[in-house]
ZADO-288386 format. One record per atom (N, C-alpha, C): residue in one letter; x, z, y. Coordinates in steps of 0.001 Angstrom, whole numbers, plus 500000, padded with zeros to 6 digits. Each point is the difference from the previous one (the first is absolute). Last residue first. Layout:
AXZY...
//
This chain:
X621222605930940342X500836499289500969X500223498571499564X497484503954498037X499371498717500302X500804499193501014X500302504722498153X500545499013499079X499449498613500231X499274504061502607X499015499766498946X500508499014498940X502587501081503821X499730501291499362X499005499869498855X500945496267502747X501097500281499082X499790501314499272X496974498708503413X499828499180498802X501077500310498972X500329502111504147X498814500502499302X499756499221498712X503448498540502838X500368501238499325X498831500592499233X499275496195502667X500787499656498828X500403501249499224X497848500727504014X499055499367499079X500721499570498719X502408501858503658X499236501031499284X499009499397499009X504878498185501778X498565499666500111X499191500989499170X504960499761500449X499222501004500709X498532499688500146X503140495887499167X500428501403499813X499124500949500815X498006495348498200X500829500462501109X500375501464499787X497112496963497245X501334500429499559X500927500353501152X495139498382499405X500919499418500983X501454500316499659X495133499519496970X501174500790500367X500917499258500956X495879498319497775X499700500940501081X501261500649500566X499836497032496135X500222499347501293X499590500875501191X499374501300495378X501411500069500390X500212499397501386X495239502228498477X500772498753499984X501446500202500455X496875503438497288X500355499831501413X500910498780500081X496376500356495983X501339500369500451X500136499870501511X495212501236498017X500892498846499906X501381500426500474X495031502397497934X501163499989500889X500761498691499805X496274501389497354X499465499993501360X501113500044501033X499676498133494625X500682500847500968X499332499857501360X497556499523495022X500810499261500958X500716501001500895X497901501898496473X499909498637499482X500777499039500887X499298504996500346X501272499290500065X499951498603499397X496220503024500096X500557500119501347X501235499122500162X496902498314496135X500487501315500391X500502499962501433X496682497055496131X500683500044501289X500417501440500302X497312498386496157X501405499645499866X500799500079501283X494897499730500698X500567500160498659X501445499517499962X496499500121503572X501325500591500172X500708500181498664X495809496613502308X500511500822498904X501411500509500296X496194498854503715X501125499362499333X500589500954498955X496380501154503012X499513499002499048X501131499305499252X500551503280503591X499609500621498725X499550498990498957X502766500183504604X499546498894499162X499591500530498622X501455502969503414X499539498899500847X499385498869499183X501831504851499381X498958499348499207X499397498852500804X504983503227499688X498778499612500714X499012499346499049X504861501576499722X498999500988499640X498670499744500671X504153497258500144X499576500804501139X498996501092499674X501770497007496590X501147500492500773X499564500973501097X496689497764497480X500696500980499169X501158500618500777X497687496508502100X499161501202499895X500689501084499177X502109495840500282X500035500656501301X499162501263500010X499860497228496179X501229500790500070X500106500726501345X496459497020499456X499782501208499196X501244500876500010X500280495823502078X499155500894500790X499700501296499228X502496496651497783X500735500511501161X499165501007500766X497947497772496371X501063500868499511X500765500638501165X496694496628500656X499410501334499791X501068501009499578X501087495321500565X499916500771501236X499445501402499794X500976496019496857X500686501294499932X499757500933501189X498164495362499114X500132500596498676X500525501430500039X499545497166503876X498667500342499509X500074500699498648X504285500623502891X499201498821499696X498631500466499528X504851501954502781X498746500207499277X499269498673499837X505100502437501374X499295498735499800X498747500267499172X502365503644503351X499864499557498629X499295498643499960X503174503678503422X498763499260499807X500067499281498661X502495504569502794X499921498944498995X498689499236500071X502543502247504261X499006500363498995X499949498879498963X503612502059504182X499367498913499272X499131500526498865X501767501910505053X499933500295498572X499218498907499274X502703500905504646X499086498967499519X499974500115498482X501660503375504536X499980499508498620X498967498909499763X502817500893504689X498845500555499294X499919499384498601X503292498664503101X500171501458500005X498809500704499356X502797494748499963X498787500808500077X500344501485500043X502946495941499585X499953500786501219X498757500843500155X501471497197496222X499312499227501031X499867500774501306X502019502023496274X500725498730500118X499380499106501062X498031504147498634X500987500124501068X500814498717500160X495341501597497885X500800498775499894X501006499982501154X497454504249497396X500235499336501287X500923498802499786X498542503357496671X499240498751500066X500156499290501348X501896504323498913X500617499041499076X499311498638500032X498347503831502483X501173499364500619X500658498954499108X495313502654500200X500558498962499121X501258499329500583X497850503060503572X499355499616498743X500781498895499290X500890501979504477X500689500596498837X499427499578498655X498321498621504425X501445499761500052X500744500542498782X495243500609500754X500283498573499790X501489499686499961X498903504829498498X499622499265501204X500221498521499718X498925504578496646X500878498914500435X499500499477501335X497960503742497968X501040499840498992X501011498930500389X495730501697502173X501304500344500547X501132499903499006X495110498882499671X500421501301499480X501355500438500546X498116495736501159X499033501017500403X500459501402499596X502601496237498651X500046500167501451X499081501139500444X499933498788495475X501273500639500324X500136500229501506X496284497564498417X499876501419499662X501281500748500373X500013495341500428X499203500630501057X499844501497499742X502059497587496672X500887500014501170X499271500662501166X497527499253496181X500817501205499919X501145500010501007X496885496296499719X499231501227500180X500919501220500049X501944495767499130X499390500010501336X499326501331500258X501842499129495708X501007500327501013X499446500017501418X496806498978496388X500702501290499874X501031500259501097X497195495889499162X499536501006500952X500837501263500015X500870496376496939X500194499534501372X499645501108500991X499149500816495467X501446499907500215X500301499602501433X495530500055498458X500493501355500207X501505500011500269X497898495781499025X499463500631501202X500604501364500278X502656496044497550X498975500949499582X499599500849501197X501845495085500835X500482501354499774X498837500873499552X501063494382499634X499138501105500412X500669501338499725X500137494252500024X500978501074500053X499300501206500591X497528495898497216X500301500649501274X501163500959499811X497014495386497571X500799501213499919X500194500580501392X497304496037499094X500243500448498634X500800501293499896X496777496360503012X500749501222500314X500208500757498693X497347496173499990X501410499622500038X500878501173500409X495605501567497802X500206498889500928X501454499579499899X495666503484497779X501383499539500021X500082498819500948X496470504575498557X500286498680500552X501468499658499839X497433504210499002X500020499021498920X500285498588500465X499951504288502492X498719499296499979X499952498919498925X503980502458500772X498979500958499572X498634499334499880X503522497492501800X500105500114498541X498993501018499465X500245499473504669X499580498731499400X500000500116498476X501680503618502434X498549499902500139X499461498721499361X504679500577500144X499394501019499131X498478499906500044X502477497326502954X500043499486498628X499344500980499046X500486501338504442X499005498940499892X499951499407498611X503326503160500959X498684500636499951X498889498965499880X504857498946500434X499374500141498693X498625500626499967X504858498903502717X498810500806500306X499282500365498719X503144495647501289X500367501406500048X498767500790500440X499870495226497206X500067500620501325X500480501426499874X499188494665497337X500300501424499910X500133500549501410X498233495312496886X500113500702501273X500330501459499726X499804494853497459X500363501401499800X500246500617501381X497455495300497349X500674500671501107X500254501467499681X497246496497497716X501375499490500030X500820500665501094X495266500722499172X500578500105498659X501459499579499953X497421499713504128X500072501379499525X500739500118498667X498853496099503153X501316500292499434X500109501388499370X496407497508502700X500021499658498584X501307500314499296X498328500894504644X500662498702499854X500112499568498539X498130504209501181X499138498980500607X500608498598499886X502576503695498486X498785499864499205X499136498858500533X503771501265502452X500387499289498783X498806499758499092X499320502589503882X500325498622500365X500361499173498768X499267504609499405X498747499323500311X500247498535500354X503711502770499309X499305499762498734X498694499252500230X502413501371503795X500698498924499297X499298499658498693X498387503678502476X499721498741500687X500652498817499315X500947504277498336X498590499680499776X499629498675500655X504284501759500752X499878499502498626X498566499599499697X500805502011504115X500605498673499980X499928499391498599X498532504414500615X499048499037500563X500579498595500070X502726503727498414X498897499597499121X499141498887500574X504964500146501814X499007501060499780X498857499428499164X503697497303500802X500640501226500478X499113501213499749X500081495433496985X499307500612501114X500668501304500389X501303495180497192X500312501404500235X499254500469501245X499705495671496034X499827500534501352X500297501487500027X499983494788497081X500409501394499966X499881500535501428X497861495390497089X500449500755501163X500386501433499652X498662494406498463X500286501335499455X500660500817501109X498877495458500670X498777500517499380X500202501341499301X501987496121503906X500357501218499271X498721500612499441X499756496162502699X500863499600498877X500430501188499163X497446500270504134X499185499777498796X500826499581498794X500670502165504870X500933499707498908X499253499781498686X497927501202504219X501054499094500468X500972499599498892X496404503104499244X499413498717500404X501058498990500409X501281504466498939X499530499296498806X499472498613500356X501216502845503529X501188499536499270X499592499227498756X496581502023502489X500597498914500777X501227499426499292X497867503843498220X499214498780499764X500586498811500743X501839504249500781X500389499490498690X499250498703499688X498924502252503957X501364499470500102X500492499467498658X495584501957500258X500130498829500881X501413499418499970X499041504042497640X499349498854499366X500223498736500826X501377504000501894X500891499630498896X499454498792499249X497328501897503354X501153499321500590X500958499533498912X496249502505498576X499606498716500576X501189499242500569X500613504433498217X499696499010498977X499724498631500615X503113503160502938X498783500226499231X499763498855499010X503406501335503663X500404499753498613X498824500239499063X499326498155505125X500445501216499333X500458499646498589X500448496320503539X498873500939500030X500473501336499494X503048496582500401X499007499313500833X498725500834500110X503684501185497166X500030500571501352X499129499212500982X501091499232495132X498668500472500403X499974500593501408X503090496200497145X500077501127500935X498605500398500479X502793497357495853X498650500044500560X499912501255500881X504059496670497717X499671501286500606X498626499880500637X502731497224495710X499279500029501264X499791501439500477X502450496209496206X500053501389500450X499425500059501408X500682495912497688X499138500766499083X500118501508500237X501497496871503365X499678499083498914X499091500674498970X501677502360503831X499342498815500536X499628498972498955X503801503314498749X499079500271501095X499457498697500584X501551500615494893X500566499549501274X498957500194501086X501273501486494476X499078500055501131X500723499658501300X502207499979495665X498618499720499617X499060499875501202X504702501119500216X499977498748499241X498580499596499613X500998504124502260X500047498844500907X499994498674499251X499738505028498763X499134498934499469X500009498742500866X502548504219500859X499875499959498542X499260498791499444X500916501084504787X501206500424499292X499936499741498498X496263499039502905X501146499185500403X501232500326499168X496131502604499376X499763498633499522X501178499088500343X500077504389501661X500180499994498554X499797498599499422X499140500666504581X501436500111499729X500278499950498502X495528500075501425X500612498703500289X501501500028499729X497625504050499578X499589499054498959X500657498639500207X500675503287503307X500673500365498756X499676499041498877X497750499543504098X501384499539500111X500791500343498747X495606501616500284X500005498548499847X501417499448500073X499390504581500804X499714499683498597X500069498495499764X500421501562504399X501206500280499229X499789499703498522X496334499744502971X500872498827500115X501288500193499214X496994503608500372X499485498970499103X500900498768500014X501084503481502989X500169500445498616X499520498942499012X499426499133504734X501396500069499569X500138500340498520X496118497251502399X500126501410499609X501339500158499293X498558495722501495X499946500846501191X500041501492499684X499918496264496729X501265500048500729X499997500933501200X497880499298495166X499289500427501214X501093500329501004X499500496866495024X500690500840500989X498991500571500992X500474497636494793X499031500281501066X500605501047500929X501961496149496482X500242501354500484X499057500223501173X500056496335495698X499539500376501341X500349501460500255X501340495532496544X500119501443500230X499616500289501452X499228495979495797X500210500305501404X500043501509500151X501297497022495445X499174500956500727X500296499923501495X502411497533496684X498668499411500149X499037500933500734X504590501089498765X499901499217501232X498685499239500132X501145502625496094X499750500848501159X499829499196501281X498634498183495038X501209500163500820X499677500749501295X497236500601495387X499895499337501304X501283500223500788X498843501904495616X500401498598499884X499964499255501326X498658504685499332X501413499844499637X500479498553499959X496103503035502124X500122498551499825X501440499653499647X498691504575500365X498686499381499853X500084498513499693X503959502582500808X499324500533498806X498664499297499763X502429498934503860X500696499490498813X499371500509498712X498406501601504154X499620498603499791X500660499429498750X501206504348501322X498607499973499564X499534498586499701X504237500576501893X500003500425498594X498594500023499425X500384499096504563X500543498888499221X500064500359498512X498682503355503039X498983498941499942X500476498849499120X503072503508500820X498852500494499237X498946498908499823X503728499089502714X500366500015498576X498853500499499137X499272499978504744X500207498653499441X500353500012498512X499447504267502414X498821499258499556X500276498585499494X503148503442501937X499646500176498591X498944499013499515X501625500362504622X500972499364499119X499629500114498518X497424502152503475X499846498553500012X500916499299499016X500457504673500565X498720499658499370X499850498485499905X503684501635502409X500162500092498556X498719499632499260X499919500286504695X500770498834499570X500150499994498485X497941503783501926X499162498800500085X500728498742499540X500310505158498423X500873499119500768X499347498624500012X497133504676499430X500686498889499365X500927499292500980X498009505235499969X499304498755499683X500934498991499368X499943504548503422X499988499875498545X499204498752499653X502697502378504616X499087499021499397X500137500061498491X501361502841505113X500129499754498552X498918499059499471X501347499312505046X499389501109499274X500231499739498508X501212496842503203X499905501076500974X499440501269499362X502827495091498491X498987501010499726X500030501074501085X501724495157501466X500357501088499085X498814500922499740X500852495165502202X498807500720499538X500343501127499023X502765496633502658X500153500257498577X498852500762499381X500578500558505142X500567498886499250X500246500385498547X496106502382502792X501458500070499901X500501498868499121X495369501042500764X500533499771501340X501524500025500024X497089500955496187X499892498580500307X500504499661501400X500665503779496047X500046499967501459X500030498537500423X497743501825495312X501187499449500635X499861500051501518X497439501642495430X500175500542501349X501305499553500641X496462497634496276X501355500535500115X500240500487501431X495316499709497135X500669499371501136X501351500664500241X497001501663496607X500573498708499638X500809499380501126X499216504780500852X499481499537498725X500669498696499622X502044504214503167X499381498680499945X499473499725498603X500439504867502571X500698499135499049X499269498671499981X500455504992503186X499327498801499524X500895499277498997X499125504944503360X500730499259498968X499213498776499544X499700502427504920X499256499758498765X500844499236498991X500587501568504902X500623500762498924X499312499841498663X499243497928504534X499024500939499431X500600500883498912X502593496602502122X499517500868501078X499058501076499466X501453496698497033X501117500881500339X499589500976501098X496982496629498773X500038501075499011X501177500941500216X499507496202502872X498809500856500101X500101501181499051X503398496679499816X500046500754501259X498846500990500085X500116497013496372X501047501005499868X500102500862501252X497040496313500060X499523501061499105X501024501121499906X501202496081502302X499088500828500779X499470501165499168X502751496920497794X500754500629501083X499122500931500819X498073497335496453X500720501204499598X500759500675501138X497218495759499772X499449501209500609X500866501237499774X500644495472498151X500307499993501432X499550501288500694X499029499045495340X501381500423500249X500323500115501480X495034500860498317X500841498824500136X501411500476500335X497474503666497443X499667499173501152X500650498625499876X499182504575497081X500155498587499675X499523499167501187X501463505569498568X499594498954500933X500237498613499426X499307505736499056X500553498795499385X499433498827500783X500630505416501574X499306498719499921X500795499011499153X499269505827501003X500861498851499801X499179498748499803X498047504161501096X501377500495500019X501000498872499809X494911499669502359X500736499956498738X501378500605500180X496687499222503546X499192500492498891X500708500035498668X501987498376504112X499521501356500286X499271500592498807X501386495500499933X501131500899499810X499591501448500232X496862496670500894X500221500094498560X501153500940499691X499109499050504515X498898500779499433X500194500193498494X503076497208502314X500152501420500357X498904500888499406X499686495208499223X501095500664499312X500174501472500404X496884496454501702X499496501026499090X501108500850499398X500884496261502891X499235500979500777X499526501161499126X502245496333497966X500910500805500819X499243501062500803X497454496996497373X500905500750499126X500864500940500840X497360496878502210X499208501145499561X500823500897499080X501992496014501421X499790500878501159X499226501249499588X500689496526496826X501210500780500249X499818500972501156X496710497588496414X499968500303501433X501168500935500326X498465498279495536X501019499220500705X499974500189501516X497236502631496999X499570498591499993X500881499124500885X500481504865498804X499615499564501331X499727498504500102X500069504759496346X500534498671500295X499365499446501266X501070504757496745X499216499479501100X500624498673500377X500018503624495390X500544498994500902X499030499721501142X500753504843497197X499570498634499744X500622499035500986X500846504797499537X498845499692500833X499495498574499815X502733503967497003X500090498596500397X498711499610500708X502738504602498839X498665499555500378X500115498576500532X503295502585496321X499866499403501328X498550499626500235X502655501778495974X499248500949500827X499916499521501451X501929497607496130X500900500654500954X499276500962500938X497877497245496577X501095500657499292X500883500811500943X496392497435501729X499448501020499100X501109500777499302X501144496282502665X499585501141500823X499447501127499134X501123495822498047X501181500816500265X499634501235500827X496542496889499139X500447500662498779X501215500885500239X498334497400503593X498969500950499588X500458500795498774X502653496453501495X500145501178500855X498974501074499636X499706495851497788X501207500721499589X500181501272500819X496493497109501162X499713500665498736X501210500790499493X500516497412503910X499032501076500248X499717500766498712X502630496102499724X500731501121500588X499077501200500194X498015496070498593X500799500555498919X500839501169500502X497466497586503119X499145500830499163X500786500607498844X502027496863502831X499903501310500651X499130500944499171X500324495588498567X501257500699499765X500005501368500672X496320497061500680X499997500593498678X501278500755499688X498893499704505121X499944498995498931X499985500722498661X499653500861505941X499848500417498608X499955498812499044X502322501042504890X499066499020499456X499916500184498488X502301503244502742X499567499058501030X498916499066499463X501002505155498358X500209498602499647X499498499101501122X501347505435498327X499527499219501139X500407498544499818X499325505079497293X500545498653499820X499379499105501062X500931505644499597X499079498894500302X500744498685499806X500403505695498609X500614498681500131X498919498951500211X501179505763499976X498987498956500135X500691498667500287X501554504964497371X500173499008501051X498874498971499980X500603505159498340X499347498764499549X500040498989501146X503772503989499010X498734499718500688X499411498681499494X503117502224496444X500125499549501387X498637499924500672X500618501051495384X500578501115500761X500169499642501479X498515496930496581X498911500870500432X500510501253500724X502824496696497916X499428499471501237X498902500914500549X504275500588496677X498673500595500207X499441499543501348X503627497571496335X499833500612501325X498567500519500167X501889497458496198X500315501435499946X499773500716501337X499426495217499309X499078500667499085X500201501514499994X500852496297503874X500784500936499195X499047500820499150X500222495026503101X499216501065499385X500878500833499074X502336497741504191X499327499499498812X499235501163499385X502681500656503846X499396498716500318X499394499300498807X503858503354499039X499146500090501186X499472498606500331X501583501749495010X500300499142501147X498995500187501131X501253502135495375X499309500619501135X500241499218501299X503203498163496685X499140501114499645X499422500640501255X501536494861499264X500391501201500720X499011501106499659X501875495019497901X498894500939500051X500497501294500627X501595494530499763X500358501371500329X498737500849500071X501534495294497226X499030500591500904X500366501468500207X503750496274498711X499065500983499483X499039500470501085X501967495160500693X500588501225499493X498920500942499512X499030495711501846X501259500263500693X500677501273499512X495805498511498200X500858498821499925X501339500241500666X495025502103498548X501361500545499921X500988498865499829X494898500195500512X500885499266500872X501436500483499946X496079501408497356X500265500768501197X500933499293500952X500323498068495258X498999500988500399X500415500752501241X501860495036499346X500079501268499291X499030501014500557X498678494839500534X501173500810500286X499963501309499246X497785495007499935X499783501263499310X501242500868500136X499830495565501806X499073500873500720X499793501347499317X504639497167499880X498690499934499368X499079501020500631X503826498427503175X499859500730498735X498643499712499379X501521498382504358X499983499122498856X499960500712498671X502078502530504204X499026498908500025X500116499181498727X501374505135499744X500506498757500576X498926498923499968X498404505103500269X500554499060499032X500578498789500712X497839504658501136X501122499348500670X500679499037499021X495929501966498793X499976500405501397X501192499457500765X496834498250495504X501254500597500433X499933500349501474X495598500083496920X500787499059500786X501315500653500376X497355501369495490X500117500273501420X500768498887500677X496722499425495636X501347500405500345X500039500285501489X495574500405496507X500793499268500981X501431500471500066X496391499699495717X500480500940501008X500991499330500935X496135497934496984X501379499664500352X500488500953501078X495559500095498245X500694499521498809X501471499742500267X495853503478502053X500946498916500257X500688499597498711X494973502032499938X501394500423500087X500892498800500290X494785500467501573X500832499453498930X501448500417500190X495846500879502608X500891501060499540X500878499508498859X497139497649504558X500249500125498579X500933501152499665X497248500295504606X500510498892499219X500316500404498580X500260502858504898X499024499437499083X500636498950499141X500731503094504765X500411500147498608X498925499451499084X501602500493505362X499183499085499218X500499500029498567X500040502893505129X500615499749498708X499068499177499135X499096499296505058X500196501200499187X500646499610498682X499329496731503337X499970501187500847X500253501253499191X500573494172499967X500034501250499234X500095501206500920X499847495035500872X498981500927500493X500061501368499353X503003496405498837X500044500088501443X499060501077500507X500052499060495406X501285500562500391X500065500203501506X496219497901497989X500029501443499754X501289500619500500X499363495280500004X499403500674501149X500025501510499832X501440497297496427X500945499944501106X499465500731501220X497176499548496255X501084500940499729X500995500013501152X496543496897500235X499462501361500135X501095501019499778X501018495483499270X499888500300501430X499473501407500220X500160498354495596X501330500280500512X499951500364501472X496028498660497954X500420501299499489X501369500376500538X498333495725501021X499267501046500707X500440501378499545X501752496306497743X500536500071501353X499323501110500774X498315499006495767X501282500686499903X500635500145501365X496034497570499652X499743501424499754X501293500777499902X500088495274500475X499677500686501252X499786501484499762X503300497248496761X498586500092500277X499743500802501263X504369496902498956X499527501386499846X498538500078500398
//
């Protein structure tokens, strides 16, 4: 690879880490291959192109005038104008996508969005500032380290300030099993991990149909010290063991690259992947799964520098970094991502908080049908669809998110042929959530919706 191309790629990668404001630019070429949605509860080993909206465990349940979601028929301007602040421990490009979604949803809901404030990974300063931030807002969206949630919950309960988590799952890290301590809207981490091996392998088979699968090496990039991220890696390894053990053997052509020696940033990911490549020169074709964008970026850079870019397939959960790279007209071994449309991801987070502020629900009454009572949970864990995106089709997903949310986050992407219902912004309530114990109010709530 030429040095000029490497430099260009590095510039794009750095943009993701340093991104401070919305970044809209690049080509306006229409997509040629509209994407499919990733399944939300598909069996391991399914083809990566799952049914729209992830409808795999039954019919998607649509609730008319649902509390905790945007309601087109509700008069938000009849309520007081609530103030909302987004509080982030350590800012990244993914947080910027949330910030832009919250900005757009706030306009539609008559909310004074105060923007984000971030603390450059200073947890002490985050906690010291929390009472002041709560004083200046009616509600907070929070993205701290998971280990901070117990103290955060205590502080905000004392102040009576409603809150909702962003990407960081609000688990009680001081209780066995790490149960939810507050409603959550996002993803099942184990499930996410389980989807990627089949998606990556199917991608490789399409690109190199004549290459036996056992000639590839497979790298799962882990971050073992962060519970949620580690769950994704364990899910991927479980799927490989259950579905592809005849092709991949741990220590021979299946490897774990753990970035917990540092952060899950580009440099650390590059280092741990490069070490595996150097120790296994007999393998010249590679597949890799990154838990987050920066791990995929680091892996792609390592493969590029080792001369394997044209013979490798990297995918990651996230996609904002890939979007920026593709917008800049660049390509690399990072070929796809599991990505949620920005407005779709932000909707339940923002409107759950709105429901708390307006008194329409409490954390204990919100979305009872989404409580995983089979695991003993008492707070809901609402799942959000994600979509397989590539350089050929990513604009289609992001443009649909704008059409769905009535926003203009990506005006440079064509909306031709896209409607509100091109994809589903809902997913089925998983059957495995149900405990089926007599008198369980969560099972009864699901049964009333036909989702038992």
